[in-house]
C-alpha positions, 0 to 999 in steps of 0.5 A: 929168951932163956925161958924159950931155950929151957922149954925147948929142952923139955920137950902140899895139901890140906889132906896131910894126915894129922890129929884133931881136937873135938868137943862133946855134942853139948859143951857146957861153960866149964872149967873141966880137965885141962889135959888129955893123953893123945898120941903118947903126949899130953895136950892142954891147948891147941891152935884153932881156926874158929868156924862157929862164928858162922850161923849158916854153918851152925844151922847146917850142922844142926840140921844134919844132926836132926835129920839123922836123929829124926828131930825134923818133925816137918821133914820126911824121915830118913830110912835108916832112922829105925836102925840107929841103935844097930849102927851105933849112933847116939846124940852125944856123938855129934859135934856141937855147932858152937865149937866148930873149928879147924885144928892146926896143932895140939899144944902142951902149955902146962903153966901160965908162963907157957901160955904167955910164951905161946901168946908171944910166939903167935904174935912173932909169926904174924908178919910171916903168916900174912906173907904166906897168905899174900896179905889176902883173905883166904876162904875154905869150902867144906864139901862132902863127908869122909871117915878118919883112919878106917872104913865107913862101916867102922868109923871113929870120926866122920868129918867134912873135908876142907878145900882152899878156895882157889887152890893156891896152898896159902892156908897150908903154908900159913899153918906150917909156919905156925906149927914150926914156931911151936915145934921149935920151942917144944910146945908141940910134937916134932911130927906135928906138921906131918899130922896136919889134916885140916877138917871139920869133925861132924861125929866122933864115936869117942864121945859116945856115952854108952862105951859098951858099944865100942869106939866106932859106928857104921856111917855107910847110910849117912854117907849115902845121904850126905856124902856129897853135901856142900856145907858152904864157903867160909873166910878164915878170920883168925887163929886162936890159942884154944884151951881144951875142955874149957868153954866160954859162954858162947860154947866155944873153946876159951881163947888165950890169944889170937892172930888175925888173918887178912880180911880184905 
């Protein structure tokens, strides 16, 4: 408990504004940089709700990318494919289907002791999370496309909004319990709860290889075609402590601990 005390000194709806962690379009099995500067804080890990476990979603996302880039040889090309360069769109900006997830909260875990403590924290809220979920499975539906912090003409992040099936707010309550637990020991920013915005990133301009084109792209034509797309309904099976920029052989973020959600 002394460690927790010392560490703390050191540091509605599913559409509440918030931050997110996303991955490059083709993430390698890697032991790359562990930290990044974001919102004035250094984050090494994050709590993710994995969605890359669903082949149908991965196929949907892959088809989305191929349709835009013109890689679907057997399908009628989209009218705007000839203007992709003008729109500021390139392959590297698309999320890898292998890393699809929802971000609950960004974490700063800079030592093995901190990671071990985070594992204990996640275990400690297990019963509270299950209670928030009423000990029942929680499903989400991904529908449409929207842009983060700006206009479609100058989009940084294009994402699929999240709806909880049934609209009871159980998932949001569970996420807030997890966030509070990590905020209380100083592993997350104090404003982490207000920054929560559950979503699935589809494209992110910050991963563009050609930085001379800036950090936004024109998503208006993409939105016209895919703005009402139904990406499917999915069970949230668990929350993981995911290590940023480190990937396992399956392409998903390295898991440092997990909390299972009700399945039945």
